[in-house]
N, C-alpha and C positions, 0 to 999 in steps of 0.2 A: 441165606447167610444172615445172621442177626447183626443189624447195624449198631445196636446199643447193648452189647452183651452185659449180663449182670456180673457183679463182682462176687467174691467168696461169700459175703453176707447177704446175697440176694438183692442188693441195691444196684441199679444200673449206673453207669458212669454219668449219664445225664442227671440222674437223680442226686448223685453225689455233688455235682456242681451246683444243682439247685439248693441242696441243703447248705452247702458252703456259702452261697450268696445270701440265703436266708439268715444264716448265723451272723455273717458280717453286717447285714442290714439291721438285725435286731440288736447287735452289739452297739452299732452306731446310735440307734434310737435310744438304747438304754443309757449310753453315756450322755446323750442330749438331755434326757429326763433327769439324770442325776448330776447335771453340770454344777448346780449350786452346792452340792454336798460332796463333790469329789475330794476336795481338800480334807474334809472331815474324815472321809473313808480312808484316805491315804495315811493321815495322821494316826488313825486307829490301827491300821496295819503295821505302821512303824513301831508303835508302842507294843503291839502284840509280839512282833518279831524280837524286839529288844528285850522284852521281859520273859520270852519263852523259856530260856534255861532255868530262870528262877521259878517260873510257874511249874515246870516239869518236876523240879526237886520238891516243891510244896505238894504237888499231886501225888508223888510217891509216899510222902510222909502222911498226908491226909487224903486217902483215896476218895474220889467223888462219890456221892450218894446216888440214889436212883435218879433224881432230877438234876443233879450237877449244877447247883445254884450257888451254894455258899462260898465255895472257893473262887469261882469267877467274880462273884459280887465283892468278896473281900479284896481281891487284887484290883478290881475297878475302883473300889472306894479308896484304896491306897494311892492310886494314881491321882484321884481327885484331891485327896488331902495334900499330896506332895506339891501340887500346882496351886490349889486354891488358897491354902493357909498362908504361904509366903506372899501371894498377891494381895490378900486381904490385909496382911500386916503392913505391906508397903503402901497400900492405899490409905489406910488409917494414918500412917506416918506422914504421907504426902498431904493429907487433909490438914493435919496440924501444922505442917510446914507452910501450907498455902495461907493459913490464917495469920501465921507469924510474918510471912512475906507481905501480905496485904497491909498489916499494921505498920511494917517498916516503910512501905511506900508512902503511906499517909504521913508518917513522921518526916520523911525526906522531902515531901512536898512543902512542908512548913519550914524546915531548917536547911534543906539542901543536903547533898551527899558529901560527907567529909572526905578529904583527900587521904588515901591510904599512906601509911608511913613508907612503904617501899618505893613509891613514885619518885621521891626525892633522890633515891639512889640510882635511878635509871640514867643511861647516857645522856638523854635529853630531859632530865628531870625538871629543869626550870620551865621549859616550854610545855611539858606535859602537865605540870602543876598549874600553869597559867590557863591552859585549855580546860582542865578539869574544873577550876574555880569559875571560869566564865560560863561553862555549859552545864555543869552538874552541881557545883557548890552553891550557886546562886538560885534561890527558890523560884524566882520569876523565870529564869532561863530554863530551869528544869520543868516548870509547868508548860512552857512553850514546847519543849521537846516532847513531853508526854502528850501534849495536845495534838501532835501530828499522827498519833496512833489512831487508826480508823476503828471506832468501836463496833461498827456494823460488821466489819471484816472479822474482828475478834469473836463476835457472837456467832457469825456464820461458821467460823473455824471450830468453835465449841460444839455447835450442832453437828457438824460433820464428824468430829471426833466421837461424839456420843453415839451416832449411828454406827460407826465402825466398831465401837466397843460392844454395842448390842448385837451386831452381826457376829462378832467374834465369840460372844457368849453363847449364842445359838449354835454356832459351829462346834464349840467345845462340848455342848450338850449332846449333839449328835455323835461326836467322836467318842464320848464316854459310853453312850448307848451301844454304838457299834463295837466298842472294845469289849463290852461284857459278852456279846454273842461270839466274838472271835475267841475269847478265852474258853467259853463253854463248848464251842464246836471246833476247837483247834485241831484235834486229832483227825476228825472226818474231813475238815478242809485241807489239812496237810496231805492226806492220802489222795484226795481228789485232784489237788494241784499237781502232785507228783505224777499221777497217771496221765493227766492232761498234757503236762510238759513232755513226757516221754512219747505220748501218742502224736503230738504235733510236731516235735522236733527230733525225735529219736532219742537214743540213750544220752546224747549230749544235752538234752533239755533239762535233765536233772542236774547236770553240772552248772548250767546257767542259773537255775533256781538257787542252788547252794551258794553260788558266787554272790548273788543279790543279798541273800540272808547274811553272809559273812560281811558284806559291805555295810549293812545296817549295824551289825554288832561292832565292827571296827569304828564306824563313825560315832556311834554312841559312846564308846570308850574314849576315842580320840578327841571328841568335841565336848560332850556333856560332862564326862567325869574329869577331864583335864580342866575344863572351864570352871567347874566347882572347886577344884584344887587351887586354881589361880585366885578365885574369889576368897577362899579361906585364908591363903597366905597374905594377900594384899589387905584383907579385912583386918587381920592382926596388925599389920603395919599401920593402917589408918588409926586403929585404937591406940597403939603406942605413940604415934605422932600427934595425937590429939585432934584428929578430924572429927567434927560432929557427926553423930549417928553412923558410926563405923559399920555396924551390922547391916543397915539398909544399903549403904554404899558398897559394902562387900557383896551383897546380893546383886546389885546393879553391875558390879565388875564381873561377877561370875557369869551373868547372862551375856554381857558384852563379850567376854572372853570366849564364848562358844562360837563366835564369828571371828575368823582369823583377822588379826590386825585391828579389831575394834576395841580391845581392852585399853589401849592408850587414851582413848577418850575419857574413860572413867578415872583411871589413876592420874591422868593429866589434869582433870578438873579438881581432883583432891589436892594435887600439888599447887595448882593456882590459888586455891582457897588458902592453903597454908602460907603461900607467898603474900597474899593480900593481907594476912594477919601479921605479917612481919616475921614469920618463922622460916627464914631462908634455909638454914641447915635441914630442918624437917622436910621442907618442900623438895630439896635436892635429893634427900635420902629416899623419900617415897617415890619420886620419879625414877631414880636410878634402880631401885628394887623392882619397880614395875617393868622397866625395860629388860632387866636380867631375867625375871620370871617369864615374861611373855616370849623373849627370845629363845630361852631353853624349851619352853612348851611348844612354840610354833615350828622350831627347826630341828628338834630332836625327839621329843616325846610323841607329838602328834604324828609325824611321818612314820615313826616306828609302829605305833598302834594301828593307824589306818592303813598305811602301806603294807604292813605285815598281814593284815586280814584280807585286804582286797588284792594283794600282789600287784600293787601299782607303784611306780616311781613317784617321788615327792611332787614333781612337776604336775603330773596328772591328778594327784590328790588335790593339790592346790587349785588347779584349773577347774576340777569338778566341783569343789566347794564354792569357789567364787562365782563360776558360771551358773551353778545351781541356784545360788542366792539371788543373782541378778535376774534369772528367769522365773523362779518360783517363790522368791521370798525366803522366809525361814524354813519352809519345807524343803527348799533346795539344798540345805545343809546335808540332808540325808539322801535325797534323790540324785544329786550331782555325782557323788562318789559311786553310787550304785550303777548309774548309767555308764560312767566312764569305765568302771571295772568290767561291766558286761561287754562293752565295745572292745576293750583290750582282749578279753577272753575270746571273743568271736574272731578278732583279727589274728590272734595266735593260732587258733584252730584253722582258719582259712590259709594262713601262711605256712602251715605245717610245722609249727614250732612245737617241740615236746611239751606235754602238760607239766605244770608246776604244782600240781595238787599235793605232791609228796613233801 
């Protein structure tokens, strides 16, 4: 009697176990080797999945040639332009603002910081004005206050910030390089992943993969597109209210709005600036509009877009986003809802709940 009978494909059970252990070991080793680039690879996968419908439509209109280079390169270049051009514009603007801020600090060291007009209207305006004059309005007191700033710590913080920026630039470069190959080989990769999922998890493996893809699409629509809409609306409000550099502040608001409950930091700063300039009605109007826009976006638009695509209740959408951001940073905006939707799908399958795919 054979103790280790072969399977249908001629591989014995012991050999199957050995192959499985080898695969797990090599996977763990591969993840260890790629540890420094995993975020770049995941970002590339998210971009590829999010842009896949648009890429398919472009591929139908302009069939790829023999080498299939132009269309993937064009889409990759488009992603670069979408991210790099705004960042360069914001960086140039910030450099000009930094020069102006440095000159303002030099002037204040000579004359002191004047008391804003709105301070007198505060409930404790007299005490606040006296404190301001004693600590900020007097040049000597202001010099003592600035003297407490540790310049070595400021320089160290600048060096750390520079290293992080350089590391982020390298990661972005690898993301773009990976994205090109994902676009070029998307059909082959899709077939391989589909067959692998079915082989590993049965016919439900394809359902899980489709759920992950739907989560990414829903998150892109619910976070990125809605955030851009908030930035455009509030950017127009900044321009009407007279906030300096409304375009740049609108971009900052759009980026902040992609993270739930982060947009108030941006439009709150704009309202405070208007208040400091003595424009109380404009400050109240900007803040009120920001509250209304973000409330509608966070409580109605986003749950409908993300929850509809991922088939998740709003609570799990919110927990997935916030927990993902806490665990993975900005990448968690997309990973969190995908993980939660997959867990809910597996729970429903295990609990025997009828499928909601229809």
